[in-house]
C-alpha positions as CSV (number, residue, x, y, z in Angstrom):
1,M,108.3,121.6,-128.6
2,P,107.3,120.2,-132.0
3,Q,110.1,120.0,-134.6
4,R,108.5,122.6,-136.9
5,Q,108.2,125.2,-134.2
6,Q,111.7,124.6,-133.1
7,E,113.0,125.0,-136.6
8,M,111.2,128.3,-137.0
9,L,112.3,129.7,-133.6
10,Q,115.9,128.6,-133.5
11,P,117.3,131.3,-135.9
12,L,115.4,134.0,-133.9
13,E,116.8,132.7,-130.7
14,E,120.3,132.7,-132.1
15,M,119.9,136.3,-133.2
16,K,118.6,137.3,-129.8
17,K,115.3,138.4,-131.3
18,T,112.1,138.9,-129.4
19,V,108.8,137.5,-130.7
20,I,105.4,138.7,-129.5
21,L,102.9,136.0,-129.8
22,V,99.2,136.6,-129.2
23,D,97.2,133.3,-128.9
24,H,94.7,131.5,-126.8
25,D,96.3,128.1,-127.2
26,M,97.8,128.0,-123.8
27,N,99.6,124.6,-124.3
28,M,101.4,126.0,-127.4
29,V,102.2,129.3,-125.6
30,M,103.6,127.5,-122.6
31,D,105.7,125.2,-124.8
32,I,107.3,128.1,-126.7
33,A,107.5,131.1,-124.4
34,T,110.3,131.9,-122.0
35,E,108.2,134.8,-120.5
36,V,104.4,135.3,-120.7
37,V,102.0,138.1,-120.1
38,V,98.5,136.8,-119.5
39,M,95.7,139.3,-120.2
40,D,92.0,138.9,-119.5
41,F,89.5,141.5,-120.9
42,G,92.3,144.1,-121.1
43,E,93.6,143.4,-117.6
44,K,97.0,142.0,-117.0
45,L,96.6,139.0,-114.8
46,F,100.2,137.7,-114.7
47,Q,103.7,138.4,-116.1
48,G,106.6,136.0,-115.6
49,N,107.7,132.6,-116.7
50,P,105.3,129.9,-118.1
51,V,105.8,127.5,-115.2
52,D,104.8,130.1,-112.6
53,A,101.9,131.2,-114.9
54,A,100.5,127.6,-114.9
55,K,100.4,127.7,-111.1
56,D,98.8,131.2,-110.8
57,Q,95.2,131.0,-109.6
58,K,94.0,133.9,-111.8
59,V,95.5,132.3,-114.9
60,I,94.1,129.0,-114.0
61,D,90.6,130.4,-113.5
62,A,90.7,132.5,-116.8
63,Y,92.4,130.1,-119.2
64,L,93.5,126.7,-117.9
65,G,90.5,125.5,-115.9
66,V,90.6,122.9,-113.2
67,S,92.7,119.9,-113.8
């Protein structure tokens, strides 16, 4: 995780605060999040940890593309 993001999130983590982040930058989201909910046109495709999200076929098709 980039230093700036780490500096911003560290105090929130220490206070046990939850942050809701809505973004389409999947690399950043996967870098920051401990849990993700992936939505596509109002439909929940996935909920769980980022590592599993990156392996989920629906998530890949909607956001990550073919590698």
